[in-house]
Phi, psi and omega in degrees: 000324180306321184292328179306325189246007177294132178096354178241154184261120174265136184245135176272142181279052174251179182303314189272353178047059178290133179254132177254099181240356176277159181294329176296315181290321174298315173298318177296326183285322191249345182297131178061035185227151165275134185244132177263107173269113184260102183272116178209178175212151185286332184269003178270127176283339172289324175303311181310315184284332183272340184301317180297322179288315177302313183291326170299312178300319181292317186295322191285341183261334185241353176271124189301343178292329179266327186228151181291313183232132182301141183288155181273077186225140171230130175254123174243111178284119177256107185285133171250023182284161188266339182223167178291324178305313180300317189291314175311316183290327180278333182283336173299331182277340186278153178302153180296334186264002178281160177261167176204156166268144180295150179303332176270009183269113179299344185293344180297317182288330177292326182291316180302315174284330185299305187269009177052055174274123174249330177224154186231154010279152179218136177233115174263126180261120179249142172282164175316329185268007182072004167285151185277121174275314183217120188287337180207102186255020181300311183288328181293316178299312181300315190272315177277332182078223184284348177300329183286336174293323180297320184287321184286325178296321176298306182292340182271349184048048177297147176285122179299137181256004183293333172291348187275164174285152173299143187301336179299330185280333185282338188239107183254061172285162180282139176277335177203182182286329179273005185300314181300318177304308186298325182289322178291318185295313187260020175288139179271124173270142186264138180291137176280147175275140182275000000 
């Protein structure tokens, strides 16, 4: 899957609009993950109706509020919009963790023809090796919800990450400005043995 996006810039849908354009960054984002290619447009009424379902689906699999470990899933929005304003409008509706291709990237049209997208909304589900798991998973996501991800996970043969430590232990960043103070205040002192 990484080969599919090498040489292209993937942008994160957050406030900072972080770009992943080096080979290493793209590999870290996409390696050993199921990729959902969401083809849509802001002027499509069916896309507008499907986005809340897709957002909830993605959130339930990747947000630590719902799951202990984020699923090995990446959502990539491929805009079929006519203008940058339409793209920005739809990005406001999509999850903040999703990635997208910029409006001026001609690779969007190549992907559209590669996956034979004729109508939107369309969600193409790809294995880590770029083979297609589902050519259009819109109805599957709408009807089964998160259960369809477990089916994809089994058939994609992902490397299980359960043996790894939780990500929060890997990265000991401060959660807030007052984090060091709280750590000192609530630190439990061990009793000395006599």
